[in-house]
C-alpha positions as CSV (number, residue, x, y, z in Angstrom):
1,M,16.1,-51.4,-17.5
2,S,13.8,-48.4,-17.4
3,F,15.5,-45.0,-17.6
4,Y,14.1,-43.7,-14.3
5,K,16.0,-46.4,-12.4
6,K,19.1,-44.3,-12.9
7,H,17.6,-41.4,-11.0
8,A,18.7,-40.0,-7.6
9,P,21.2,-42.7,-6.6
10,N,21.7,-40.9,-3.2
11,F,18.0,-40.5,-2.5
12,R,16.1,-43.2,-4.2
13,E,14.0,-45.3,-1.9
14,H,16.0,-44.1,1.1
15,D,14.7,-44.8,4.6
16,R,16.6,-42.1,6.5
17,E,14.8,-40.0,9.1
18,L,13.4,-36.9,7.4
19,P,14.7,-33.4,8.5
20,D,12.8,-31.4,11.0
21,T,10.5,-28.9,9.1
22,S,8.7,-27.4,12.1
23,H,10.8,-24.2,11.9
24,L,9.9,-23.5,8.3
25,E,7.7,-20.4,7.8
26,G,5.6,-22.4,5.4
27,M,4.8,-25.0,8.0
28,I,4.2,-22.5,10.8
29,A,1.9,-20.5,8.5
30,R,-0.1,-23.6,7.6
31,E,-0.8,-24.2,11.3
32,L,-1.7,-20.6,12.0
33,E,-4.6,-20.8,9.5
34,K,-6.6,-23.1,11.7
35,D,-6.9,-20.4,14.4
36,I,-8.3,-17.8,12.1
37,P,-12.0,-17.4,12.5
38,E,-14.4,-17.5,9.5
39,E,-17.3,-15.7,11.1
40,K,-17.2,-12.6,8.7
41,W,-16.9,-14.8,5.7
42,W,-20.1,-16.7,6.5
43,E,-21.8,-13.4,7.3
44,E,-20.9,-12.2,3.8
45,V,-22.3,-15.5,2.3
46,R,-25.6,-15.1,4.2
47,R,-25.8,-11.4,3.1
48,G,-25.2,-12.4,-0.5
49,K,-28.1,-14.9,-0.4
50,E,-30.4,-12.5,1.4
51,L,-29.7,-9.6,-1.1
52,G,-28.8,-11.6,-4.2
53,L,-31.3,-14.5,-4.1
54,E,-30.7,-18.2,-3.7
55,P,-29.0,-19.8,-6.7
56,A,-30.8,-21.6,-9.5
57,D,-32.0,-25.2,-8.7
58,S,-29.4,-26.7,-11.0
59,I,-26.5,-25.3,-8.9
60,E,-25.4,-28.2,-6.8
61,D,-23.3,-26.3,-4.2
62,K,-25.7,-23.8,-2.7
63,T,-23.6,-23.1,0.4
64,V,-21.7,-20.1,-1.0
65,F,-23.3,-18.8,-4.2
66,S,-26.3,-16.6,-4.9
67,T,-28.0,-15.6,-8.2
68,F,-26.6,-12.0,-8.1
69,Q,-23.1,-11.7,-6.9
70,R,-22.8,-9.8,-3.7
71,G,-19.4,-10.8,-2.3
72,E,-15.9,-11.8,-3.1
73,L,-16.5,-14.7,-5.5
74,P,-15.9,-15.1,-8.3
75,H,-12.9,-12.8,-8.5
76,W,-13.4,-11.8,-12.1
77,S,-16.8,-10.3,-11.7
78,G,-18.7,-8.0,-9.3
79,I,-18.3,-4.3,-8.6
80,N,-14.8,-3.5,-7.7
81,T,-14.3,-1.5,-4.6
82,F,-10.8,-2.1,-3.1
83,L,-10.6,-5.8,-2.1
84,K,-14.4,-5.7,-2.6
85,A,-14.7,-4.0,0.8
86,P,-17.9,-2.2,1.6
87,Y,-18.4,1.0,-0.3
88,L,-19.1,3.8,2.3
89,E,-21.2,6.4,0.5
90,D,-21.8,8.4,3.7
91,V,-18.3,9.6,4.7
92,N,-19.7,11.0,7.9
93,K,-19.7,7.3,9.2
94,V,-16.1,6.7,8.3
95,G,-15.2,6.7,12.0
96,E,-16.9,3.3,12.3
97,Y,-14.0,1.7,10.4
98,D,-10.4,1.0,11.3
99,A,-9.1,2.0,7.8
100,A,-10.6,3.6,4.8
101,I,-9.4,3.3,1.2
102,V,-9.6,6.6,-0.7
103,G,-8.7,7.3,-4.3
104,V,-7.0,10.5,-5.4
105,P,-7.3,10.5,-9.2
106,F,-5.0,13.5,-9.8
107,D,-2.1,13.8,-12.3
108,I,-1.9,17.5,-13.2
109,G,1.3,17.6,-11.2
110,V,3.3,15.3,-13.5
111,T,6.3,16.6,-15.4
112,Y,6.5,13.8,-18.0
113,R,3.9,11.1,-18.7
114,S,0.4,11.6,-17.4
115,G,-2.0,8.8,-16.6
116,T,-1.9,8.4,-12.8
117,R,-5.4,9.7,-12.5
118,F,-6.4,6.2,-13.5
119,G,-4.3,4.7,-10.7
120,P,-7.1,4.3,-8.2
121,Q,-9.4,2.7,-10.7
122,A,-6.7,0.2,-11.8
123,M,-5.8,-0.8,-8.2
124,R,-9.4,-1.3,-7.3
125,R,-9.9,-3.5,-10.4
126,I,-6.9,-5.8,-9.9
127,S,-7.4,-5.9,-6.1
128,S,-10.3,-8.4,-6.9
129,L,-7.6,-10.9,-7.7
130,Y,-6.8,-11.2,-4.0
131,T,-8.5,-12.9,-1.2
132,T,-8.5,-11.2,2.3
133,Y,-6.1,-13.8,3.7
134,N,-2.3,-13.8,3.7
135,Y,-0.6,-17.1,4.1
136,E,2.8,-16.1,5.6
137,L,1.4,-13.5,8.0
138,G,-1.5,-15.7,9.1
139,V,-3.9,-12.7,8.9
140,D,-7.4,-12.5,7.3
141,L,-8.3,-8.9,6.9
142,R,-12.0,-9.7,6.6
143,E,-11.9,-11.3,10.0
144,S,-9.7,-8.8,11.8
145,L,-10.3,-5.3,10.4
146,A,-13.2,-3.0,9.7
147,L,-12.2,-1.8,6.2
148,C,-14.2,0.4,3.9
149,D,-13.7,2.2,0.5
150,V,-15.0,5.8,0.6
151,G,-14.5,6.3,-3.2
152,D,-12.5,9.1,-4.7
153,I,-11.8,12.7,-3.7
154,F,-13.0,15.2,-6.4
155,C,-9.9,16.8,-7.8
156,P,-10.5,19.9,-10.0
157,S,-8.1,20.8,-12.8
158,N,-6.2,23.2,-10.6
159,I,-3.3,22.2,-8.5
160,T,-4.0,24.5,-5.5
161,K,-7.7,23.7,-5.4
162,A,-7.1,20.0,-5.8
163,H,-4.5,20.0,-3.0
164,D,-7.0,21.8,-0.8
165,Q,-9.6,19.1,-1.5
166,I,-7.2,16.3,-0.8
167,A,-6.0,17.8,2.5
168,K,-9.6,18.2,3.6
169,G,-10.6,14.7,2.6
170,V,-7.6,13.0,4.3
171,A,-8.0,15.2,7.5
172,H,-11.7,14.2,7.7
173,I,-10.8,10.5,7.7
174,M,-7.9,10.9,10.1
175,D,-10.0,13.1,12.4
176,Q,-12.5,10.3,12.8
177,G,-9.8,8.0,14.2
178,T,-9.6,6.0,11.0
179,M,-6.4,5.3,9.1
180,P,-6.4,6.8,5.6
181,I,-5.0,4.6,2.8
182,I,-4.6,6.8,-0.2
183,M,-4.3,5.6,-3.8
184,G,-2.9,8.2,-6.2
185,G,-2.5,10.0,-8.3
186,D,0.9,11.7,-8.9
187,H,3.3,12.3,-6.1
188,S,2.4,16.0,-5.7
189,I,-0.5,14.7,-3.6
190,G,2.1,13.7,-0.9
191,Y,2.0,17.4,0.3
192,P,-1.7,17.7,0.9
193,C,-2.0,14.2,2.2
194,V,0.6,14.9,4.9
195,R,-1.0,18.2,5.5
196,G,-4.3,16.5,6.3
197,V,-2.6,14.0,8.6
198,A,-0.5,16.6,10.4
199,E,-3.6,18.7,11.2
200,C,-4.9,15.7,13.2
201,V,-1.7,14.6,15.0
202,E,-0.7,15.9,18.4
203,G,3.0,16.2,18.0
204,N,5.4,15.8,15.1
205,V,5.0,13.6,12.0
206,G,7.8,11.7,10.5
207,I,7.8,10.5,6.8
208,I,9.3,7.3,5.4
209,H,9.4,7.7,1.6
210,L,10.3,5.0,-1.0
211,D,11.2,6.5,-4.3
212,R,13.8,6.9,-7.0
213,H,13.4,10.6,-6.9
214,V,14.0,13.0,-4.0
215,D,10.9,15.2,-4.6
216,T,12.2,18.0,-2.5
217,Q,12.1,20.9,-5.0
218,E,10.3,24.1,-4.0
219,K,8.7,24.4,-7.5
220,D,8.9,22.8,-10.9
221,M,7.7,24.6,-13.9
222,D,6.6,27.4,-11.5
223,E,4.1,25.0,-9.7
224,I,4.0,22.5,-6.9
225,M,4.5,19.4,-9.1
226,H,5.2,15.8,-8.3
227,T,8.9,16.7,-7.8
228,C,8.0,19.0,-4.9
229,P,5.8,17.4,-2.1
230,W,8.4,17.0,0.7
231,F,9.7,20.6,0.4
232,H,6.3,21.9,1.3
233,A,5.2,19.1,3.6
234,T,8.3,19.6,5.8
235,N,7.6,23.4,5.9
236,M,4.7,22.6,8.2
237,P,5.5,23.3,11.9
238,N,5.0,19.7,13.1
239,V,6.6,17.9,10.1
240,P,10.4,18.5,10.6
241,P,12.6,17.8,7.6
242,K,15.0,15.9,9.8
243,N,12.3,13.3,10.2
244,L,12.1,12.6,6.5
245,V,13.7,9.4,5.4
246,Q,14.1,8.6,1.7
247,I,14.8,5.1,0.5
248,G,15.8,4.0,-3.0
249,I,16.9,7.3,-4.3
250,G,19.2,7.4,-7.3
251,G,19.7,7.2,-11.1
252,W,19.5,9.8,-13.8
253,Q,16.2,11.4,-12.8
254,V,17.1,13.2,-9.6
255,P,16.9,17.0,-10.4
256,R,19.7,19.0,-8.9
257,P,17.4,21.7,-7.4
258,G,15.8,19.0,-5.3
259,V,19.2,17.7,-4.2
260,K,20.3,21.2,-3.1
261,A,17.0,21.7,-1.2
262,G,17.4,18.3,0.4
263,R,20.9,19.2,1.6
264,D,19.5,22.3,3.3
265,M,16.7,20.3,4.8
266,E,19.1,17.7,6.3
267,C,16.8,14.8,5.5
268,T,18.1,11.2,5.4
269,V,18.7,9.7,1.9
270,M,19.5,6.0,1.2
271,T,20.2,4.7,-2.2
272,V,19.4,1.2,-3.5
273,Q,23.1,0.4,-3.0
274,D,22.8,1.5,0.6
275,V,20.0,-1.0,1.0
276,E,22.0,-3.7,-0.6
277,K,25.0,-3.1,1.6
278,M,23.1,-2.6,4.9
279,G,20.5,-5.3,4.4
280,I,16.8,-5.0,4.8
281,Q,16.6,-5.1,8.6
282,D,19.3,-2.4,9.1
283,T,17.6,-0.3,6.5
284,I,14.3,-0.6,8.4
285,D,15.9,0.1,11.7
286,M,17.7,3.2,10.5
287,A,14.5,4.5,8.9
288,L,12.5,4.0,12.1
289,E,15.1,5.6,14.2
290,V,15.2,8.7,12.1
291,A,11.5,9.1,11.3
292,W,10.3,8.4,14.9
293,K,12.9,10.7,16.7
294,G,10.7,13.1,18.6
295,A,7.7,12.2,16.5
296,S,4.2,11.0,17.5
297,A,3.2,9.5,14.2
298,V,4.8,8.3,10.9
299,Y,3.5,8.7,7.4
300,L,4.4,6.1,4.7
301,S,4.8,7.1,1.1
302,F,5.3,4.4,-1.6
303,D,6.1,5.8,-5.0
304,I,5.8,2.7,-7.3
305,D,8.7,3.9,-9.4
306,S,11.0,3.1,-6.4
307,V,10.9,-0.4,-7.8
308,D,13.0,-1.4,-10.8
309,A,11.3,-0.4,-14.0
310,G,11.4,-4.0,-15.3
311,F,8.7,-4.8,-12.6
312,V,6.6,-1.6,-12.8
313,P,6.3,-0.5,-16.5
314,G,3.0,1.3,-15.6
315,T,4.5,4.5,-14.2
316,G,5.3,8.0,-15.5
317,W,9.0,8.2,-14.7
318,P,10.4,4.6,-14.9
319,E,14.0,4.2,-13.8
320,P,16.1,1.0,-14.0
321,G,18.1,-0.1,-11.0
322,G,15.5,0.3,-8.4
323,L,14.4,-1.9,-5.5
324,L,13.1,-5.4,-6.1
325,P,9.5,-5.9,-5.3
326,R,10.2,-8.2,-2.4
327,E,12.7,-5.6,-1.0
328,A,10.2,-2.8,-1.1
329,L,7.5,-5.0,0.4
330,A,9.8,-6.2,3.2
331,I,10.8,-2.6,4.0
332,M,7.2,-1.5,4.2
333,R,6.2,-4.4,6.4
334,G,9.1,-3.6,8.7
335,V,7.9,0.0,8.9
336,A,4.3,-1.1,9.4
337,A,5.2,-3.4,12.3
338,E,5.7,-0.3,14.4
339,G,2.6,1.4,13.0
340,V,1.9,4.1,10.4
341,A,-0.7,6.8,10.7
342,A,-1.5,6.9,7.0
343,M,-0.1,5.5,3.8
344,E,-0.1,6.5,0.1
345,V,0.6,4.6,-3.1
346,V,1.4,7.0,-5.9
347,E,2.5,7.1,-9.6
348,V,0.7,4.0,-10.8
349,A,-0.1,4.9,-14.5
350,P,-2.3,2.2,-16.0
351,P,-1.9,3.4,-19.7
352,Y,1.7,2.1,-19.7
353,D,1.1,-1.0,-17.6
354,V,1.4,-4.6,-18.7
355,S,-1.1,-7.2,-17.4
356,D,-1.8,-4.9,-14.4
357,I,1.5,-5.9,-12.8
358,T,2.2,-2.3,-11.6
359,A,-1.2,-1.8,-10.2
360,L,-1.0,-5.2,-8.5
361,L,2.2,-4.3,-6.7
362,G,0.5,-1.1,-5.4
363,V,-2.4,-3.3,-4.1
364,R,0.1,-5.7,-2.6
365,S,1.8,-2.9,-0.7
366,I,-1.4,-1.8,0.9
367,V,-2.7,-5.2,2.0
368,D,0.8,-6.1,3.3
369,V,0.9,-3.0,5.4
370,L,-2.6,-3.5,6.8
371,A,-2.0,-7.1,7.6
372,T,1.3,-6.4,9.3
373,M,-0.3,-3.7,11.4
374,V,-3.1,-6.1,12.4
375,K,-0.6,-8.8,13.3
376,H,1.4,-6.5,15.5
377,D,-1.7,-5.0,17.1
378,R,-1.2,-1.5,15.6
379,L,-4.6,-1.4,14.0
380,G,-8.0,-2.9,14.5
381,G,-10.7,-3.0,17.2
382,K,-13.7,-1.6,15.4
383,L,-15.0,-4.8,13.7
384,K,-18.4,-5.7,15.0
C-alpha cells in the first residue's frame, strides 16, 4: 500500500457539492479584471516600438518588446521615474495630470539618523517592481489615471529656505488642480507641504497623520525639526488643530514638550492599542469624523515609522510595537475612499534598509491610496 493512500480520509475522492466561492474577494477580483481596458498599455507598446526601434530579428515575440526599453518591461531595467510614469520636465504643464509625484530629498530636520534625503530615489527605484494593476481593487492606474513624475524640489541646506521651496512647489501643483504625492524627506516637510496645500484650499484643511511620534513641538534644538511640523501647520488660519488626527502614537520616543503642546492644541491621538481595541473600521470612521469636521479638504501624512520596526528597518527613528503593514495600508485606504487633497510619505531612510522593504511599503501606500481614490471616483478624469 502506497503511503499517500492514508491521506485525507474525510476528503479523499469525495463527490460532495463544492462550497459557493462567488462571494470571495479573490473570485470577484478575478472577474473584475476582464472589464479593465488595455488601451493605454498598447499605446505604451506602440510608443516603445516607435521610439526604441523594433526588436532584433531573433526575438520571436515582437508584440511587446523594442530594442531600447521605453516602457514598463522588464522591471529590473529602464529609467526609474515613480512606477515608470512619464517624467514631466515642464512643470508648467502639471495641470494636465490628475496626480503628480514629487520628491523632497531633505533631511536636515532629523534629530537622530539622517538618510531620508535618499528616500525619493529609493522609492522610485523599487517602484519598478510593481505593475500598474491591483488585483483586489480591480484598478489599473495606467488605464484610469493621468499620472506624472515631476522630479524633485531643490532643497538648499537651510531649513527655512528649503521649507519655502517645498511650500512653493506643492502649492504650484495643487493650484493647477493636480493632486500632489510627496515623497520625503524627513517629517519636518509636513509643515511646508500643508502650507502649500492650505494656500490653495477654499476652507479648512484637516490632517490625518500616521506616526509613532506626535511631532507637535514648537522647536527642537532651536529649529523647526521633524518633531515639529504639526505645531506650525496648525498655526495657519485654515488648518485648525482640532482637525488633526494622529494614529499609532506611542512608545519611548514621544518627547514630552510635544505632548504638552498637543494637549493645548486639543488634537486627537490614537495609540496602536486604541486601533487594536476599536478595530480598523472604527479607527477610520473616527479619523474621518474628526478630520472632516468643518473642513473642505484632508491631507494624509504617512510616516513610515508608524509601522513596527521589524517591517521598516530603513528609517531614522525605528520604534517596536507599531502598526502592522496591512493595518496601516487598510487605514490609508479607508481614508482615501473619501478622498485626500494631497499625501506625503516621509522618513524612508535607505541607508538602513534591508532589501528595499521600507521603501517598498512607502510605494505601496501611494499606489493603494491612488487606486482607492480612482475606485471611489475621488480622482481622475484627465486621461486622454
